[in-house]
C-alpha positions as CSV (number, residue, x, y, z in Angstrom):
1,T,18.1,-7.9,-17.1
2,N,16.4,-6.8,-14.0
3,L,15.9,-8.8,-10.8
4,A,12.3,-9.6,-11.5
5,D,13.1,-11.3,-14.8
6,S,15.8,-13.5,-13.2
7,I,13.6,-15.3,-10.7
8,S,10.8,-17.7,-11.6
9,Y,8.0,-18.7,-9.2
10,S,7.2,-22.3,-8.4
11,G,3.6,-21.4,-7.5
12,V,0.6,-22.1,-9.6
13,A,-1.8,-19.3,-10.2
14,S,-5.2,-19.9,-8.7
15,P,-8.4,-18.5,-10.4
16,K,-9.2,-16.3,-7.5
17,S,-5.8,-14.6,-7.4
18,A,-5.9,-13.4,-11.1
19,G,-2.4,-14.5,-12.0
20,V,-0.7,-14.3,-8.6
21,P,0.9,-17.6,-7.7
22,S,-0.3,-19.6,-4.8
23,Y,2.7,-20.1,-2.5
24,Y,3.3,-23.1,-0.3
25,G,5.8,-23.9,2.5
26,K,8.4,-26.6,2.3
27,G,8.6,-27.3,6.0
28,R,11.8,-28.9,7.4
29,K,14.9,-29.6,5.5
30,G,17.7,-31.1,7.5
31,T,18.6,-28.7,10.4
32,Q,17.4,-25.7,8.5
33,R,13.7,-24.9,8.4
34,H,11.9,-23.5,5.3
35,L,8.9,-21.3,5.6
36,T,5.7,-22.9,6.8
37,N,2.5,-23.1,4.8
38,A,1.0,-20.4,7.0
39,Q,3.9,-18.1,6.3
40,A,3.6,-18.8,2.5
41,K,-0.1,-18.1,2.6
42,R,0.4,-14.8,4.6
43,I,2.9,-13.6,2.0
44,E,0.4,-14.4,-0.7
45,L,-2.4,-12.6,1.1
46,L,-0.2,-9.5,1.8
47,Q,0.8,-9.5,-1.8
48,N,-2.8,-9.4,-2.9
49,L,-3.7,-6.7,-0.2
50,L,-0.8,-4.6,-1.5
51,S,-1.7,-5.2,-5.1
52,W,1.9,-6.2,-5.9
53,A,2.9,-8.0,-9.0
54,N,5.3,-11.0,-8.8
55,G,8.3,-8.8,-9.7
56,S,7.5,-6.4,-6.8
57,V,7.5,-9.3,-4.3
58,T,10.7,-10.6,-5.7
59,K,12.4,-7.3,-5.4
60,F,11.1,-6.8,-1.9
61,I,12.4,-10.3,-0.9
62,A,15.8,-9.3,-2.2
63,R,15.8,-6.1,-0.3
64,Q,14.7,-7.7,3.0
65,T,16.9,-10.8,2.9
66,K,19.8,-9.7,0.6
67,K,19.1,-13.0,-1.3
68,N,17.8,-13.5,-4.8
69,T,15.2,-16.1,-4.1
70,A,11.6,-17.0,-4.7
71,V,8.9,-17.3,-2.0
72,P,8.9,-21.1,-1.7
73,M,12.6,-21.2,-1.2
74,L,12.7,-18.8,1.8
75,M,13.9,-20.0,5.1
76,N,11.7,-19.5,8.1
77,Y,13.6,-16.6,9.5
78,Q,13.7,-14.9,6.1
79,A,9.9,-15.3,5.7
80,V,9.5,-13.5,9.1
81,K,11.5,-10.5,7.7
82,V,9.4,-10.4,4.5
83,I,6.1,-10.7,6.4
84,V,7.0,-8.0,8.9
85,G,8.1,-5.6,6.2
86,M,5.0,-6.3,4.1
87,Q,2.7,-5.8,7.1
88,K,4.4,-2.5,8.0
89,I,3.9,-1.2,4.4
90,Y,0.3,-2.3,4.4
91,S,-0.4,-0.7,7.8
92,E,1.0,2.6,6.5
93,R,-1.3,2.5,3.4
94,S,-4.4,1.5,5.3
95,N,-6.1,2.6,8.5
96,I,-5.0,-0.5,10.4
97,A,-2.3,-0.2,13.0
98,Y,0.7,-2.6,12.5
99,E,0.1,-4.1,15.9
100,E,-3.5,-4.9,15.1
101,L,-2.5,-6.3,11.6
102,N,0.2,-8.5,13.2
103,K,-2.4,-10.1,15.5
104,M,-4.8,-10.9,12.6
105,S,-5.0,-14.5,11.4
106,N,-4.7,-15.4,7.7
107,K,-8.4,-15.9,7.7
108,Q,-9.0,-12.3,8.9
109,L,-6.5,-11.0,6.2
110,K,-8.5,-12.9,3.6
111,E,-11.6,-11.2,4.8
112,L,-9.9,-7.9,4.3
113,L,-9.3,-8.9,0.6
114,G,-13.0,-9.6,0.2
115,N,-13.9,-6.1,1.6
116,G,-11.3,-4.2,-0.4
């Protein structure tokens, strides 16, 4: 069995995302901090911009964090690694410099989806 088959998503697909789960952040848990809602939304937007299936995101998370985990279970620092990596890949595939992409808000990323 491959990595993508061994992980399930806790997200719910929204009609706009055509089968891509809508991620959410869990916030604080004790002294450790899970990803925020803004981070979860950014991962979802980048997944859509990259046209990645759920399995691709799962494999990328495992590669970046060395952990076999789903988006909602990422810790804050792990989400940063995933987001930076996804942004770098998208900047290489598009005409947008990484630095410019990194400064964009989630709203601006969502507008890119509408134009693409």
